[in-house]
C-alpha positions in Angstrom: 110.4 -147.4 139.7 107.4 -147.3 138.1 109.0 -143.9 136.2 111.9 -145.4 135.0 109.7 -148.9 134.1 108.1 -146.2 131.7 111.2 -144.2 130.4 112.9 -147.8 129.4 109.7 -149.0 127.8 109.6 -146.0 126.3 113.3 -145.6 125.4 112.8 -149.0 123.6 109.2 -148.7 121.8 110.6 -147.1 118.2 113.3 -149.9 118.3 110.4 -152.6 119.0 108.0 -151.2 116.7 110.6 -151.5 113.9 111.3 -155.1 114.8 107.4 -155.7 114.7 106.9 -153.6 111.3 109.7 -155.1 109.6 110.0 -158.8 110.7 106.6 -160.2 112.6 104.0 -158.5 110.7 105.6 -159.8 107.4 106.3 -163.3 108.3 102.6 -163.4 110.1 101.9 -161.9 106.6 103.0 -165.1 105.2 102.3 -167.6 107.4 98.5 -165.8 106.5 99.4 -166.2 102.5 100.5 -169.7 102.6 97.3 -171.4 103.6 96.0 -169.5 100.2 95.6 -169.8 97.2 96.6 -166.2 95.4 97.6 -164.7 92.5 97.3 -161.3 90.3 93.8 -160.4 90.0 92.3 -163.1 92.1 91.1 -163.1 95.5 92.9 -165.3 98.1 91.3 -168.3 98.9 92.2 -170.6 101.9 93.4 -173.8 100.9 95.2 -174.7 104.2 97.8 -177.0 103.9 97.5 -177.7 99.9 100.4 -175.6 99.0 102.9 -177.4 101.3 101.6 -180.5 99.9 102.0 -179.8 96.4 105.7 -178.4 97.2 106.1 -181.2 98.7 105.0 -183.1 95.9 107.1 -181.3 93.1 110.3 -183.1 91.8 111.9 -179.9 91.1 111.5 -178.5 94.7 113.6 -181.3 96.2 116.1 -181.1 93.0 116.4 -177.7 93.9 116.4 -178.7 97.4 119.1 -181.0 96.8 121.4 -178.6 95.1 121.1 -176.1 98.1 122.1 -178.2 100.5 125.4 -179.8 98.3 125.9 -176.0 97.7 125.8 -174.7 101.4 127.2 -177.4 102.9 130.3 -177.4 100.4 130.7 -173.5 100.2 130.2 -172.8 104.4 133.1 -175.4 105.2 135.3 -174.4 102.2 135.0 -171.3 103.4 136.1 -171.9 107.3 138.9 -174.0 106.1 140.4 -171.1 104.1 139.4 -168.6 106.7 141.2 -170.2 109.1 144.5 -170.7 107.3 144.1 -167.0 106.2 144.0 -166.0 109.5 146.8 -168.3 111.1 148.8 -167.3 108.4 148.1 -163.9 108.8 148.4 -163.7 112.4 152.0 -165.4 112.1 153.1 -162.4 110.2 152.9 -161.6 106.9 155.1 -158.8 104.5 153.1 -156.2 103.6 150.2 -156.8 105.7 147.8 -154.0 105.2 147.4 -154.8 101.4 147.5 -158.3 101.2 144.5 -157.4 104.3 143.2 -154.9 101.6 143.6 -157.8 98.4 141.6 -160.5 100.6 138.6 -158.5 101.8 138.2 -156.5 97.8 135.5 -159.8 97.1 133.3 -158.0 100.1 133.3 -154.5 98.4 131.8 -156.3 94.9 128.4 -156.1 94.1 127.6 -159.9 93.1 125.5 -158.3 90.4 129.3 -156.9 88.8 130.7 -160.1 90.2 128.8 -162.4 88.6 129.1 -160.9 84.6 133.2 -160.6 85.7 133.2 -164.3 86.0 130.4 -165.0 83.3 133.3 -163.3 80.9 136.1 -164.7 82.9 135.3 -168.5 82.5 133.3 -168.2 78.8 134.7 -171.5 77.1 135.1 -169.4 74.4 137.0 -166.2 75.0 137.2 -166.6 78.7 140.6 -165.7 80.3 140.1 -168.8 83.0 139.9 -171.1 80.4 142.4 -170.0 78.7 144.4 -171.1 80.8 143.1 -173.8 81.8 143.7 -174.9 78.1 147.0 -174.3 78.7 147.6 -176.6 81.1 145.6 -179.3 79.9 142.1 -179.4 81.7 138.8 -178.8 80.1 137.0 -175.5 80.6 134.4 -175.4 83.0 131.1 -175.4 80.0 129.2 -173.6 82.9 126.2 -172.8 80.6 125.2 -176.4 79.1 126.8 -178.8 81.9 125.0 -179.3 85.3 127.8 -180.5 87.4 129.7 -177.7 86.4 127.7 -174.4 87.1 126.8 -175.4 90.3 131.2 -175.9 90.8 130.9 -172.3 89.5 128.5 -171.1 91.7 130.0 -172.1 94.3 133.1 -171.5 93.5 131.9 -167.4 92.9 130.2 -167.8 96.4 133.6 -169.0 98.3 135.1 -165.7 96.7 132.5 -163.5 97.2 132.1 -164.3 101.3 135.0 -165.6 101.9 136.2 -161.9 103.0 133.3 -162.0 106.2 134.8 -165.7 107.2 138.2 -164.3 107.3 137.0 -161.5 108.8 135.5 -163.1 112.1 138.2 -166.2 112.1 141.3 -163.5 112.5 140.1 -161.1 114.9 139.2 -164.0 117.1 143.0 -165.7 116.7 144.1 -161.8 117.2 142.3 -161.9 120.9 144.1 -165.2 121.8 146.6 -163.8 124.6 150.1 -164.3 123.5 151.2 -165.0 126.7 149.8 -169.0 126.2 152.3 -169.3 122.9 155.0 -168.3 125.6 154.0 -170.6 127.8 153.0 -173.9 125.4 157.2 -172.5 123.6 158.5 -173.3 127.3 156.9 -176.2 127.4 158.0 -177.6 124.7 155.2 -177.5 122.1 155.6 -177.6 118.7 153.5 -175.5 116.6 150.5 -177.7 115.4 150.6 -179.0 118.9 149.8 -174.8 120.2 147.7 -174.9 117.2 145.4 -178.2 118.8 145.7 -176.6 122.3 145.6 -173.4 122.5 144.0 -171.7 119.3 141.6 -174.2 118.6 139.9 -174.7 121.7 140.1 -170.9 122.2 138.4 -169.6 118.6 135.8 -172.7 118.9 133.3 -170.4 119.2 134.1 -167.8 116.4 134.4 -170.7 113.9 130.6 -172.0 114.7 129.2 -168.6 114.9 130.9 -167.9 111.2 129.7 -170.8 110.1 126.6 -170.5 111.8 125.9 -167.2 109.6 127.3 -168.4 106.7 124.8 -171.4 106.5 121.8 -169.3 107.0 122.2 -167.0 104.1 124.4 -169.7 102.1 120.3 -171.7 102.8 119.2 -168.0 100.6 121.5 -168.1 98.2 119.6 -166.4 94.8 121.8 -164.0 92.6 125.1 -166.2 92.1 122.3 -168.7 90.4 120.0 -166.6 89.0 122.5 -164.4 87.0 124.7 -166.9 86.0 122.8 -169.8 85.0 119.4 -168.7 85.7 118.4 -172.0 87.3 119.5 -174.4 83.6 119.9 -175.5 81.6 116.5 -177.4 82.5 115.9 -176.5 86.1 119.1 -178.8 86.8 120.7 -176.4 88.9 118.2 -174.7 90.5 118.6 -173.8 94.2 115.3 -173.0 96.4 115.1 -169.5 96.5 115.1 -169.4 92.5 112.2 -171.8 92.8 110.9 -169.7 95.2 111.1 -166.6 93.0 109.7 -168.7 89.7 106.7 -169.8 91.7 106.0 -166.1 92.7 107.1 -164.2 89.8 106.9 -166.6 86.5 104.0 -168.5 87.8 102.4 -166.3 89.8 101.4 -168.6 92.7 101.8 -166.3 95.9 100.6 -169.4 98.1 102.8 -171.1 96.7 105.6 -169.4 97.3 105.1 -168.0 101.0 105.1 -171.5 101.4 108.2 -172.2 99.6 109.7 -169.5 101.8 108.2 -171.0 105.1 110.2 -174.3 104.1 113.4 -172.2 104.1 113.0 -171.7 107.4 112.9 -174.9 108.0 115.9 -176.0 106.1 118.1 -173.5 107.3 117.0 -174.1 111.0 118.0 -178.1 110.0 120.9 -177.0 108.5 122.1 -174.9 111.5 120.8 -177.2 114.5 124.4 -178.8 115.0 125.8 -175.9 115.0 123.4 -174.3 117.8 123.7 -176.8 120.0 127.4 -177.2 119.6 127.7 -173.3 120.7 125.3 -173.7 123.3 127.7 -176.5 124.6 130.4 -174.6 124.5 129.0 -171.5 126.5 127.7 -173.8 128.8 131.6 -175.0 129.0 132.1 -171.6 129.7 129.9 -170.5 132.0 130.9 -173.6 134.5 
């Protein structure tokens, strides 16, 4: 038995060592750094919780947190709704399904930098094709470089376009996993399409919906590339999100301690946003176990 235990420990040791080196030690270092003031060429000096007090007293931080929460909640729930509708559409039978799947999944293969460059051109108020189409139907162009609301809308649209395939794949796989016998039984009982969805499909794919929402909440809360490459947080830092605030603290103001403290506040914020989904997922697992 001792040999078996030793063998098991030896087999998992490389993986645990990698996790320790890549995740645990950097996280502990960031905890230490968040309690010190540090910059280029200056030795770290203990300041306790002063970095956290400084950040929580900064109006720019609260604005960036508000922008992040708005974008995350809008983006994640729009993605869930569109992903669910698309999954139901594909599962119900669609002409040229393979071609349509390739079209739907294509944005996930596009790098964020290339996507931002493409969208900047398409939505350019002067020469963009989308701006021209909006003008053709009598709608104003998105003046995202000047109007903060337009900038937030464009960031949200871009994030949905980039990451919708991820949500769609999870929900589509969950929908395909529902046994067809259940739909045949519902049809024999005289259930309509809406009743079959409400009584059969939705209860069985709720765990997949919660998992997709959980992953997207965590990933969306770290939103950086779309905002930084599109608006850089402007105008006047009005479209700044928490990840951009962290970047500015670290690499524009060289306040590494404040940046580390911001990182840990991001962790707390993402956990608070994800808490309702974790609670519901735990309830679903307990219900299945019972």
